[in-house]
N, C-alpha and C positions, 0 to 999 in steps of 0.2 A: 389299481381300480381303473376300469375302462373309462372313456370319456363320457359316454352315455350315462353311466352309473353316477358320475361326477356331477353332472346336470341336473339330474333327479334330484340327488340330495341337496344341492345347493337351493333347487327350487322349493323343496320342502322346507329348508331352513328358513328361508325367505317368506314362505307363507305362515310359518308358525310363528316368525317375530312379528309380521304384520298383524298376525290374530290377536297375539299378546297385546301387541299395541292399541289394537281396536277395542280389546277387552278392558284395558286400562282407561281407555278414553271413555268407554260406556260407563266405568264405575266411578270416574271421577267425581261427577255431579253428586253422588251421594255422599263423597266425602267432604265436600263443601260446608262450611259453616252456613247457618241459616241466616238470612240478611239481618242486619242490625235495625232493628226497629228506628233508632235515631238518626238514621241516614235519612228519614223523611225531612229532618231539620235542615234548613239552608245552611251552608258554610257562613253566608252573611248577614245571619240573623241577629236579632238582638243580644246585646252583652250588656246587662243591666249592671251597675257597679254594687247594688245591693239586690240581692234576690229576693222577691216579696212571695213568701210561703203561706197558703191558706191550709187550715185544717179543720177536720170535723169536729164540733164541740163536746166529744165524748165525755168530757169532764167539765162541761159547763164552759164559761169564758176562761177558766183557770188553764184550759188544756193546753194554749200556747206557751206559757210558762214551763211546762213538764218537758218541752224539747229545748230547754237552755242547755244539756249536755250535749246535744247534737250539733246545735248552732256554734258553740264554743269549740267542738271538735273539729267542725268543717272549717272554721275560720283559721285555727291554728295548724292543721295538717295539710289543707288544701288550698288555703287562701280565698276561700267563698265566703262573703258576708251576707247572711241571711236575716231577715226580719220575720218573724212568725205571728200570724194573727188568727184566732178560732172565728170561724164563720158564725154568725148570730145562730143558725139553725143547720139540719144536716143537708137540707136541699139548698140552701143558700151557697155552698161552697161551690157546687156547680155552675151558678149564675154568676159568681164571681170570676171563676176561670173563663168562662165564655165572654166576659166582658174585658178580659187581660186584666182584671185588677190585682191579679196574682201570677206570679211567673212559674211557680211549683205548687203542688198542692199533696197533702197526703188524706185519702179518701177512706171513709170506713167501706168495709166490703161491699154492703148493699147499695150504698150512695154511689159508690163507683159503679157497680152493674147496671144501675138504673139509669145512670148518665153517660157511660161510655161511648155509645154509638153517635153522640151529638157533642162530644168534648173536643173542642181544639187543641188536643194535648195528646202525649205518647207517655205510655206506662213505662217507667224505667226499673222498677224493684218492688218487691213485696216486704213488707215488714217481717221480721222473724222474733221469736222468743225462745231463749235457749235453744236455738240453732234449728228450731222447727217455724216454717210459714203458716202454722194454722194456730188455732186455739179453741177454747170451749165456752159454750154458752151456759149459765147457770140459773135455776131457779132457787132462789134463797127464801129462808124465813126467819125469825127472830130467834135468838138462842134459847129462849124459853118455850117455844112453839113445839108441840108433841109430833109433828108430822114427820115421817120417816121415807115416804115414796111419794110419788107423782100422783098415786090414786089419792093419798091422804089432802091433796092440794084443792080437790074439786069443792066447788061452792065458796072459796075463799076470795078475798078482794086482791087484785094484782096489779102492780105497779110496771108499765113498761117504760122504756126509755123514749123512743120515737119510731114512727111508723118505718123511717128509713133504717133503722138499726136492725143489722144483723143479730146479734146475739141478745139485744135487749127487746126484740120483737119478733122476727121472721123464724129463727131457729126454734126457739122454745114453743111456738104456735106448731111448728111443724112436728116437734116432738110428741104434744099434745094429740094432733091429728093421728101420728103413727101409731098411737095406742088405741085409736077407734073414737075419739072423742072430737067434737065441734069446740076448738078454743074459745070461742064467744059463748058457747054455753057452759062449757066447763067450769069456767071461772065465774064469781061473782062481780062485783063492782070493777071496773077497769079504769085506771087512771095514766096519763102520761105525764112524764116528769122531765124530758127534755135532755137528760144526761144520766150517765151511770151512777154518779157519786149521789146524786139526788134521789135515785131510785133505792140505793142501799141504805142511805140516812133515813129515809121514809119508813123500810122496813125495820132498820134497828130502833126507830122511836115509836113503833106500834100503831104509825099513821095509816099503813096498808100492811097486809098480811103476807103477801108473796111479792117477790121482785125479779125481773128478769133483767140479768146482767152478765158481763163478760168476765171469765177467768182472771184476767191480769188485774180487775179491780178488788178481787177478793183473796186470790192467794198470797199467803203469808210472805212472799220475796218482794212484795211491793213496798216500799220504804218512803212513801211521800208524806207520811203523817196523817193521812185521811182515815182517821180512827173509825169511822163507823163500820167498816169492813170486818171488824174484829167482833162485831155484836150481831153477825148473822150467820147461818148456818146452810150449807149446800144441801138440798133434798134431791134434785135431778140435775142431770148434764145432758147438753145435746150432742150432736155428732159433732166431729171436728169442723171448723171454719176457717177459710183463707183469711189470713191477717191483711192490714190495711194496705191499700195500694198507692205507691208514689208515681206521681205524673209531673212531667214538665209540660209548658205552654208550647205549642208547635210554632210560635215567632222568634223563640229563642235559637240562638245560634246552635249548629251542631256541637262546636268546642265547648260552649258552656253547658250544653245538656250533657255531654259525655263527662265533663269534669265533675259535674252534680252526681250523676250516676256512680262514677267510680267513688266518689267521697262515701256515698251512702254504703256501698257493697264494701268498702274498707274498714268501716267502723269497727266491726265485730273483731278485727283484728288488734284493735287497741284494747286492752282489757279493762284498763281503768275508766275510759270513756263508755265501753260497752255496759260496764256495770252501773254506771251512774244514770245512764239512760234507763236500764232495766229498773232502777229504782224509782226513778220519776214517772215514766211514761209506760212502764211495763214491757217495752221492746228493747231487746239488747243488740239488734243489727237489721240488717236487710239481706235478701237474696234476689237473684235474677228472676224475672217473672216472665211467665208465658202465658197469653192470652186464654189458654184452656184453664188457668190456674182458678179462675172464677166462674165457669161456666156452670159448675154445680149450684152456686148462688142463683143462677138464672132458672134453673131448674125447679128449684125450691120455691122461688118466687111466682113462678108459672103456676104451681099448685095452690099456692096460697090465694091467688086471683083467679083459681078457677079455668087457668089456661089449659 
């Protein structure tokens, strides 16, 4: 091979390698993982000996006790000591987080969506049930009620949970609206009960004819001894809804934030702890969360409010 040809081939080889390297360099950013939201937390942030946890009162003031299996698991497996307190109302949980009265919180989906832009917090996980990060809203009636479909509920009195409840207000109303009805005119008397168990009890006792509630409070795998759910019958179901959102206060240290998140995400791998939590709270674990996971709720809320 003459010298000129060797120089040309060498030049082509160098150009090819440079091009390949450039191609790899261009592709590299696409291979990088998305930034960790917890990087927002300062390494030198607070590290409380006891993590104060707030929760939406979905089952009333007894909601905090439902998380006992989770608290025990985090202490035994991850050395994290936590105390859980149920907020007095759905809206109050956001206020307690803004005031730094709690270090972490479990928000019902709608309560989180309404508050997320003003929360001094980072979302770390979404609750999961039987491996799914979503659940259903139910419209239920008493066992003896003859209603078989949504149309049969027209004119009946209804019990809602709270205006900030996703399955106990927002999504059932969206279901009615999707069938061409105004939910405020479709039902008769409307009452608010503050939590899911009170709604179910009111339906079971005949105090109200229809109740809007969440599937974890009705489905038979719930074993917390809440008898009323066995005396109601599901007539209509909403579309699937993202489950509760777990957040940590942005004043916590990055290390504590990551330990808390890792503890939540690892729960599902402990079969005993997972089953116990499913029996009390109705959730069996947690999954990583993305901001878009809750965006559909914001869309439904916009329709509800005429946006």
